[in-house]
KOLTIVO-300403 format. One record per residue (C-alpha): residue number from 1; residue in one letter; x, y, z. Coordinates in Angstrom, 3 decimals, always signed. Layout:
SITE  nr rest        u        v        w
SITE NUM    A        X        Y        Z
...
! end
This chain:
SITE  nr rest        u        v        w
SITE   1    X +125.110  +97.158  +86.243
SITE   2    X +123.080  +96.529  +89.399
SITE   3    X +119.539  +97.976  +89.571
SITE   4    X +118.357  +99.051  +93.015
SITE   5    X +115.012 +100.236  +94.115
SITE   6    X +115.103 +102.193  +97.299
SITE   7    X +111.887 +103.170  +99.211
SITE   8    X +111.820 +105.812 +101.836
SITE   9    X +108.987 +106.218 +104.317
SITE  10    X +107.559 +109.380 +105.795
SITE  11    X +109.696 +109.511 +108.841
SITE  12    X +112.801 +109.311 +106.571
SITE  13    X +111.826 +112.545 +104.922
SITE  14    X +110.394 +114.524 +107.818
SITE  15    X +113.175 +117.141 +108.334
SITE  16    X +116.299 +118.330 +106.793
SITE  17    X +118.538 +116.126 +108.927
SITE  18    X +116.598 +113.016 +107.901
SITE  19    X +116.623 +113.989 +104.265
SITE  20    X +120.380 +114.426 +104.334
SITE  21    X +120.527 +110.852 +105.508
SITE  22    X +118.319 +109.763 +102.577
SITE  23    X +120.588 +111.528 +100.151
SITE  24    X +123.606 +109.697 +101.543
SITE  25    X +121.992 +106.362 +100.817
SITE  26    X +121.021 +107.263  +97.319
SITE  27    X +124.441 +108.885  +96.524
SITE  28    X +126.212 +105.801  +97.935
SITE  29    X +124.458 +103.406  +95.473
SITE  30    X +124.650 +105.850  +92.568
SITE  31    X +128.450 +106.391  +92.990
SITE  32    X +128.961 +102.685  +93.267
SITE  33    X +127.726 +102.394  +89.725
SITE  34    X +124.143 +101.135  +90.335
SITE  35    X +121.072 +102.341  +88.557
SITE  36    X +118.742 +103.767  +91.209
SITE  37    X +114.994 +104.117  +91.326
SITE  38    X +113.688 +105.891  +94.530
SITE  39    X +110.060 +105.532  +95.823
SITE  40    X +108.869 +108.058  +98.326
SITE  41    X +106.124 +108.352 +100.714
SITE  42    X +104.472 +111.518 +101.885
SITE  43    X +106.650 +113.503 +104.502
SITE  44    X +106.139 +112.993 +108.183
SITE  45    X +103.274 +111.558 +110.080
SITE  46    X  +99.786 +112.773 +111.206
SITE  47    X  +99.989 +116.445 +112.065
SITE  48    X +102.816 +117.183 +109.712
SITE  49    X +101.781 +119.485 +106.819
SITE  50    X +102.012 +117.016 +103.881
SITE  51    X +101.283 +113.654 +105.592
SITE  52    X  +98.368 +111.630 +104.272
SITE  53    X  +96.434 +111.837 +107.527
SITE  54    X  +96.828 +115.505 +107.563
SITE  55    X  +95.344 +115.814 +103.960
SITE  56    X  +92.406 +113.534 +105.241
SITE  57    X  +91.917 +116.021 +108.044
SITE  58    X  +91.774 +118.829 +105.789
SITE  59    X  +88.927 +117.170 +103.881
SITE  60    X  +87.138 +116.513 +107.192
SITE  61    X  +87.299 +120.222 +108.249
SITE  62    X  +86.034 +121.377 +104.794
SITE  63    X  +82.715 +119.761 +104.278
SITE  64    X  +83.858 +116.088 +104.624
SITE  65    X  +81.997 +115.328 +101.428
SITE  66    X  +84.746 +114.776  +98.872
SITE  67    X  +83.923 +112.081  +96.342
SITE  68    X  +86.528 +109.161  +96.147
SITE  69    X  +87.956 +110.224  +92.893
SITE  70    X  +88.732 +113.771  +94.108
SITE  71    X  +89.976 +112.318  +97.363
SITE  72    X  +92.688 +110.276  +95.544
SITE  73    X  +93.733 +113.426  +93.678
SITE  74    X  +94.327 +115.149  +96.876
SITE  75    X  +95.958 +112.297  +98.671
SITE  76    X  +98.427 +111.729  +95.862
SITE  77    X  +99.782 +115.286  +96.482
SITE  78    X +101.858 +114.275  +99.569
SITE  79    X +104.116 +111.898  +97.593
SITE  80    X +104.429 +114.261  +94.695
SITE  81    X +105.812 +116.903  +97.155
SITE  82    X +108.161 +114.394  +98.553
SITE  83    X +109.398 +113.464  +94.976
SITE  84    X +109.818 +116.988  +93.887
SITE  85    X +111.776 +117.994  +97.156
SITE  86    X +114.181 +114.972  +96.856
SITE  87    X +114.709 +115.770  +93.178
SITE  88    X +115.784 +119.185  +93.925
SITE  89    X +118.073 +117.931  +96.635
SITE  90    X +119.737 +115.538  +94.354
SITE  91    X +120.256 +118.191  +91.632
SITE  92    X +121.844 +120.471  +94.271
SITE  93    X +124.430 +117.598  +94.845
SITE  94    X +125.248 +117.472  +91.157
SITE  95    X +123.229 +114.246  +90.424
SITE  96    X +120.863 +114.367  +87.583
SITE  97    X +117.428 +113.220  +88.479
SITE  98    X +113.833 +113.224  +87.361
SITE  99    X +110.570 +113.032  +89.419
SITE 100    X +107.641 +110.963  +88.164
SITE 101    X +104.098 +110.422  +89.309
SITE 102    X +103.065 +106.789  +89.686
SITE 103    X +101.117 +107.196  +86.348
SITE 104    X +104.165 +108.618  +84.599
SITE 105    X +106.229 +105.728  +85.992
SITE 106    X +103.924 +103.284  +84.099
SITE 107    X +102.009 +102.010  +87.127
SITE 108    X  +98.529 +101.096  +85.715
SITE 109    X  +95.794 +100.195  +88.218
SITE 110    X  +92.117  +99.255  +88.452
SITE 111    X  +89.607 +102.015  +89.239
SITE 112    X  +89.072 +101.166  +92.941
SITE 113    X  +89.765 +104.584  +94.476
SITE 114    X  +91.492 +104.410  +97.747
SITE 115    X  +92.527 +100.774  +97.498
SITE 116    X  +93.462 +100.295  +93.871
SITE 117    X  +95.296  +97.284  +92.564
SITE 118    X  +98.089  +97.311  +90.317
SITE 119    X  +97.333  +95.727  +86.769
SITE 120    X +100.554  +96.174  +85.158
SITE 121    X +103.632  +98.324  +84.952
SITE 122    X +105.233  +99.798  +81.784
SITE 123    X +108.869 +100.397  +82.777
SITE 124    X +110.053 +101.814  +79.500
SITE 125    X +110.029 +105.389  +80.682
SITE 126    X +111.947 +104.667  +83.798
SITE 127    X +114.555 +102.499  +81.954
SITE 128    X +115.091 +105.273  +79.407
SITE 129    X +115.908 +107.757  +82.230
SITE 130    X +118.154 +105.112  +83.902
SITE 131    X +120.036 +104.544  +80.659
SITE 132    X +120.694 +108.407  +80.624
SITE 133    X +122.367 +108.001  +84.051
SITE 134    X +119.644 +109.762  +86.002
SITE 135    X +118.146 +108.845  +89.403
SITE 136    X +114.499 +108.285  +88.983
SITE 137    X +112.342 +109.435  +91.943
SITE 138    X +108.843 +108.031  +91.858
SITE 139    X +105.858 +109.215  +94.006
SITE 140    X +104.728 +106.035  +95.757
SITE 141    X +101.272 +105.033  +96.883
SITE 142    X  +99.702 +106.010  +93.479
SITE 143    X  +99.034 +104.839  +89.917
SITE 144    X  +96.681 +105.707  +87.127
SITE 145    X  +93.914 +103.864  +85.419
SITE 146    X  +93.913 +103.149  +81.684
SITE 147    X  +91.317 +106.075  +81.299
SITE 148    X  +93.801 +108.380  +82.917
SITE 149    X  +92.402 +108.814  +86.471
SITE 150    X  +94.691 +109.035  +89.517
SITE 151    X  +94.291 +106.314  +92.039
SITE 152    X  +95.865 +105.555  +95.453
SITE 153    X  +96.835 +102.057  +96.561
SITE 154    X  +95.698 +102.171 +100.214
SITE 155    X  +97.751 +101.778 +103.417
SITE 156    X +101.307 +100.507 +102.779
SITE 157    X +100.887 +101.575  +99.148
SITE 158    X +104.519 +102.909  +98.838
SITE 159    X +105.889  +99.629  +99.999
SITE 160    X +103.638  +98.030  +97.109
SITE 161    X +104.987 +100.668  +94.662
SITE 162    X +108.580  +99.806  +95.533
SITE 163    X +108.339  +95.996  +95.211
SITE 164    X +106.086  +96.123  +92.072
SITE 165    X +108.572  +98.413  +90.358
SITE 166    X +111.348  +96.104  +91.494
SITE 167    X +109.613  +93.180  +89.870
SITE 168    X +108.691  +94.991  +86.638
SITE 169    X +112.254  +96.405  +86.305
SITE 170    X +113.884  +92.989  +87.354
SITE 171    X +115.772  +94.892  +89.983
SITE 172    X +118.540  +93.121  +91.917
SITE 173    X +117.250  +94.263  +95.240
SITE 174    X +114.600  +96.395  +96.802
SITE 175    X +115.670  +98.362  +99.899
SITE 176    X +112.798  +99.493 +102.250
SITE 177    X +114.277 +102.133 +104.518
SITE 178    X +112.443 +102.797 +107.774
SITE 179    X +113.273 +104.215 +111.283
SITE 180    X +114.295 +101.008 +112.709
SITE 181    X +117.292  +98.700 +112.191
SITE 182    X +115.617  +96.030 +110.150
SITE 183    X +113.102  +93.329 +111.389
SITE 184    X +113.386  +92.703 +115.092
SITE 185    X +112.383  +89.555 +117.058
SITE 186    X +109.513  +91.536 +118.592
SITE 187    X +108.305  +95.160 +118.869
SITE 188    X +110.963  +96.982 +120.895
SITE 189    X +108.310  +99.242 +122.473
SITE 190    X +107.024  +96.221 +124.284
SITE 191    X +110.072  +93.893 +124.553
SITE 192    X +113.172  +95.733 +125.673
SITE 193    X +115.581  +93.080 +124.631
SITE 194    X +114.218  +92.614 +121.039
SITE 195    X +117.008  +91.856 +118.618
SITE 196    X +117.437  +92.502 +114.926
SITE 197    X +117.410  +89.599 +112.409
SITE 198    X +119.944  +89.259 +109.559
SITE 199    X +117.542  +87.293 +107.440
SITE 200    X +114.002  +85.904 +107.354
SITE 201    X +112.020  +84.183 +104.607
SITE 202    X +109.140  +85.699 +102.683
SITE 203    X +106.797  +83.545 +104.433
SITE 204    X +107.908  +84.512 +107.856
SITE 205    X +107.840  +88.186 +107.270
SITE 206    X +104.360  +87.902 +105.580
SITE 207    X +102.976  +86.339 +108.785
SITE 208    X +104.639  +88.880 +111.012
SITE 209    X +103.190  +91.684 +108.831
SITE 210    X  +99.721  +90.171 +108.724
SITE 211    X  +99.795  +89.725 +112.416
SITE 212    X +100.553  +93.277 +113.507
SITE 213    X +104.315  +93.988 +112.671
SITE 214    X +104.395  +97.396 +110.944
SITE 215    X +107.900  +97.185 +109.259
SITE 216    X +106.583  +96.356 +105.727
SITE 217    X +103.201  +95.745 +104.153
SITE 218    X +102.280  +92.106 +103.568
SITE 219    X +101.065  +92.958  +99.932
SITE 220    X +104.569  +94.212  +99.106
SITE 221    X +106.214  +91.174 +100.397
SITE 222    X +103.880  +88.918  +98.364
SITE 223    X +104.697  +90.831  +95.131
SITE 224    X +108.402  +90.330  +95.856
SITE 225    X +108.031  +86.805  +96.747
SITE 226    X +106.194  +86.033  +93.400
SITE 227    X +108.966  +87.737  +91.574
SITE 228    X +111.738  +86.279  +93.582
SITE 229    X +113.248  +89.843  +94.168
SITE 230    X +115.263  +90.117  +97.454
SITE 231    X +114.177  +92.750  +99.833
SITE 232    X +116.250  +94.338 +102.457
SITE 233    X +114.620  +96.157 +105.446
SITE 234    X +117.143  +98.810 +106.679
SITE 235    X +117.285 +101.858 +108.690
SITE 236    X +117.542 +105.370 +107.190
SITE 237    X +119.643 +106.391 +110.140
SITE 238    X +122.477 +103.892 +109.904
SITE 239    X +124.609 +102.190 +107.338
SITE 240    X +123.701  +98.663 +108.505
SITE 241    X +122.564  +95.983 +106.021
SITE 242    X +119.290  +95.379 +107.853
SITE 243    X +117.300  +92.273 +107.412
SITE 244    X +117.375  +90.288 +104.106
SITE 245    X +114.023  +89.008 +103.084
SITE 246    X +114.077  +86.151 +100.450
SITE 247    X +113.195  +82.532  +99.762
SITE 248    X +114.141  +80.167 +102.529
SITE 249    X +116.008  +77.977  +99.901
SITE 250    X +118.212  +81.077  +98.956
SITE 251    X +119.049  +81.793 +102.531
SITE 252    X +120.095  +78.065 +103.102
SITE 253    X +122.178  +78.154  +99.881
SITE 254    X +123.982  +81.101 +101.359
SITE 255    X +124.713  +79.186 +104.578
SITE 256    X +122.285  +81.231 +106.654
SITE 257    X +120.746  +78.956 +109.151
SITE 258    X +117.866  +81.578 +109.916
SITE 259    X +115.153  +79.002 +110.547
SITE 260    X +114.969  +78.618 +114.228
SITE 261    X +111.916  +76.980 +115.609
SITE 262    X +110.684  +80.437 +116.589
SITE 263    X +111.927  +83.586 +114.637
SITE 264    X +109.929  +86.377 +116.171
SITE 265    X +106.683  +87.564 +117.935
SITE 266    X +103.936  +89.860 +116.642
SITE 267    X +100.783  +91.150 +118.164
SITE 268    X  +97.518  +93.028 +117.640
SITE 269    X  +95.773  +95.008 +120.274
SITE 270    X  +92.090  +96.197 +120.653
SITE 271    X  +90.374  +92.950 +119.934
SITE 272    X  +87.007  +91.684 +121.146
SITE 273    X  +86.049  +88.006 +121.538
SITE 274    X  +82.554  +86.961 +120.817
SITE 275    X  +81.071  +83.535 +121.560
SITE 276    X  +77.743  +82.427 +120.303
SITE 277    X  +76.508  +79.040 +121.779
SITE 278    X  +73.025  +77.428 +121.732
SITE 279    X  +72.752  +73.542 +122.062
SITE 280    X  +69.205  +73.689 +120.878
SITE 281    X  +69.823  +76.417 +118.281
SITE 282    X  +69.345  +76.396 +114.556
SITE 283    X  +71.450  +73.976 +112.346
SITE 284    X  +72.561  +76.956 +110.376
SITE 285    X  +73.731  +79.040 +113.435
SITE 286    X  +77.281  +79.395 +112.130
SITE 287    X  +76.092  +80.242 +108.595
SITE 288    X  +73.692  +83.008 +109.980
SITE 289    X  +76.454  +84.485 +112.170
SITE 290    X  +79.146  +84.727 +109.593
SITE 291    X  +76.767  +85.933 +106.843
SITE 292    X  +75.661  +88.798 +109.010
SITE 293    X  +79.256  +89.836 +109.634
SITE 294    X  +80.127  +89.536 +105.988
SITE 295    X  +77.108  +91.507 +104.854
SITE 296    X  +77.959  +94.394 +107.176
SITE 297    X  +81.702  +94.458 +106.274
SITE 298    X  +82.960  +93.146 +109.569
SITE 299    X  +86.270  +91.306 +109.329
SITE 300    X  +86.388  +88.152 +111.637
SITE 301    X  +89.431  +86.375 +113.041
SITE 302    X  +90.398  +83.565 +115.355
SITE 303    X  +87.556  +81.469 +114.253
SITE 304    X  +86.546  +78.261 +116.280
SITE 305    X  +83.567  +76.461 +114.926
SITE 306    X  +81.803  +73.896 +117.170
SITE 307    X  +78.646  +71.868 +116.645
SITE 308    X  +76.767  +74.064 +118.885
SITE 309    X  +78.215  +77.434 +118.274
SITE 310    X  +81.299  +79.506 +117.263
SITE 311    X  +83.888  +81.659 +118.900
SITE 312    X  +85.659  +84.504 +116.891
SITE 313    X  +87.150  +87.968 +117.379
SITE 314    X  +86.522  +91.289 +115.752
SITE 315    X  +88.365  +94.566 +115.948
SITE 316    X  +87.184  +96.610 +118.978
SITE 317    X  +85.840  +99.392 +116.669
SITE 318    X  +83.381  +96.778 +115.092
SITE 319    X  +82.278  +95.114 +118.429
SITE 320    X  +79.151  +97.251 +119.193
SITE 321    X  +77.783  +96.564 +115.598
SITE 322    X  +78.619  +92.913 +115.713
SITE 323    X  +76.890  +92.492 +119.050
SITE 324    X  +73.735  +94.278 +117.742
SITE 325    X  +73.677  +92.158 +114.606
SITE 326    X  +73.918  +88.922 +116.768
SITE 327    X  +71.022  +90.113 +119.076
SITE 328    X  +68.986  +90.900 +115.912
SITE 329    X  +69.451  +87.192 +114.860
SITE 330    X  +68.039  +86.261 +118.495
SITE 331    X  +71.554  +85.245 +119.918
SITE 332    X  +72.885  +86.453 +123.257
SITE 333    X  +76.584  +86.509 +122.668
SITE 334    X  +79.147  +86.301 +125.325
SITE 335    X  +81.413  +89.363 +124.938
SITE 336    X  +85.011  +89.708 +126.149
SITE 337    X  +86.589  +93.081 +125.245
SITE 338    X  +90.086  +94.529 +125.634
SITE 339    X  +91.916  +91.510 +124.270
SITE 340    X  +95.134  +91.068 +122.346
SITE 341    X  +96.330  +88.413 +119.814
SITE 342    X  +99.851  +87.436 +120.118
SITE 343    X +101.560  +85.477 +117.267
SITE 344    X +104.512  +83.181 +117.690
SITE 345    X +106.108  +82.775 +114.267
SITE 346    X +108.995  +80.579 +112.895
SITE 347    X +109.910  +78.763 +109.671
SITE 348    X +111.206  +75.845 +111.736
SITE 349    X +107.984  +75.266 +113.646
SITE 350    X +106.297  +72.987 +111.113
SITE 351    X +106.547  +69.367 +112.495
SITE 352    X +108.642  +70.516 +115.598
SITE 353    X +106.978  +69.000 +118.808
SITE 354    X +106.767  +70.945 +122.005
SITE 355    X +106.326  +74.535 +120.696
SITE 356    X +102.754  +74.871 +122.104
SITE 357    X +103.959  +73.330 +125.345
SITE 358    X +106.588  +76.113 +125.700
SITE 359    X +104.002  +78.755 +125.041
SITE 360    X +101.498  +77.406 +127.578
SITE 361    X +104.369  +76.962 +130.259
SITE 362    X +105.611  +80.452 +129.734
SITE 363    X +102.169  +82.082 +130.016
SITE 364    X +101.031  +79.817 +133.006
SITE 365    X +104.101  +80.672 +134.996
SITE 366    X +103.410  +84.321 +134.289
SITE 367    X  +99.883  +83.995 +135.476
SITE 368    X  +98.306  +84.740 +132.043
SITE 369    X  +95.215  +82.722 +130.910
SITE 370    X  +94.996  +81.782 +127.238
SITE 371    X  +91.427  +82.656 +126.141
SITE 372    X  +91.641  +80.983 +122.687
SITE 373    X  +94.411  +79.558 +120.373
SITE 374    X  +95.002  +78.405 +116.908
SITE 375    X  +97.808  +77.406 +114.627
SITE 376    X  +99.199  +76.927 +111.166
SITE 377    X +102.493  +75.539 +109.808
SITE 378    X +104.592  +78.534 +110.747
SITE 379    X +102.430  +80.417 +113.255
SITE 380    X +100.745  +79.774 +116.746
SITE 381    X  +98.221  +82.375 +117.997
SITE 382    X  +96.969  +82.894 +121.501
SITE 383    X  +94.300  +85.285 +122.600
SITE 384    X  +94.942  +86.898 +125.912
SITE 385    X  +93.606  +89.801 +128.047
SITE 386    X  +95.197  +93.093 +126.731
SITE 387    X  +96.309  +94.009 +130.254
SITE 388    X  +98.647  +91.109 +130.166
SITE 389    X +100.190  +91.946 +126.755
SITE 390    X +103.560  +93.327 +127.938
SITE 391    X +104.235  +90.503 +130.356
SITE 392    X +103.141  +87.901 +127.802
SITE 393    X +105.464  +89.144 +125.000
SITE 394    X +108.433  +89.325 +127.418
SITE 395    X +107.713  +85.908 +128.782
SITE 396    X +107.524  +84.299 +125.394
SITE 397    X +110.430  +86.209 +124.123
SITE 398    X +112.565  +84.781 +127.010
SITE 399    X +111.001  +81.330 +126.688
SITE 400    X +112.228  +80.816 +123.210
SITE 401    X +115.611  +82.462 +123.925
SITE 402    X +115.062  +85.151 +121.339
SITE 403    X +116.878  +87.655 +123.694
SITE 404    X +119.896  +85.436 +123.369
SITE 405    X +120.023  +85.317 +119.637
SITE 406    X +122.962  +87.017 +118.032
SITE 407    X +122.402  +90.174 +116.089
SITE 408    X +122.064  +88.125 +113.009
SITE 409    X +119.322  +86.037 +114.504
SITE 410    X +120.957  +82.769 +113.071
! end
């Protein structure tokens, strides 16, 4: 008997029509004879009554002084409401179901409120309900410490709940349902002819997620990759198979030649570039710069270290503090705001000559200067002015013929 974990995000649960689609996906798997575990997020998005951001706003409007422990208690409520509502809908369809909190589902975490890490999962209670032919609905985004304290897992926590449960229960597949038809070659809001991909490797989707793609959280992919559990990213609003995410070797064994030189594009906006240079400066210039950033919790990216200085980027929200810290050290940084990082990602890129040449040619012909670049085995990053982002994404999408890919992306 196949065991399927299904995860439904907030947009899939927003209204009655959306929830009816969710029910259809659950019932299809259940009637096919599968054991079904459903993981749910809080309903809707910011502004909707039970969304996580709405609960945070409730705190802000009422003293804004809630301790982290109590904040996690409140934030866990959104998923509990979703689980109870979905359980009621399943029962009304004649399908026996049970709703569980993250802790009741056996998810044990450390005590880092707001960003807890899963330590272990005891799946016995879930397996007992499954053996009794029940659909198990689990509140995502949450767990419980060994001392019985409720914790939340941070952004993307419901994705993490789903793949972690899939790994613990040795599921055959984890289905992540969203409001798009799987993973696309680029963000369709920026690239009109972005196309869906039939399959990508764990490594590729991790890179896409780390570099701005919002379809699935990278921590969830890493858990699935370690356990070897296939993940399908699917649309709640269609019956399509979506995008299969698994090991590259498994895809090749199935005859799926997914690994084009470039598989897709991702991007991050609101980036500020900082350059610190002093030919006569201290020998420990780089150490002093990055130690100051780390001490004040500023994440750095796009790092280029040179004998006389450094170039790096920070999020726009951290830029003012970063500049103040550098000036306190006696440096006068060059600051370039309103930048964007574009990532060109592909499993077939490693060892393939000419990829950077295509990137440079496409952007040069579009009149877009490259402010900085870096690369790894499967990704090339370029920093550009944010005002050029839409043109750059379209130019690169066309240059690598991603718009001509068949719907499978093979």
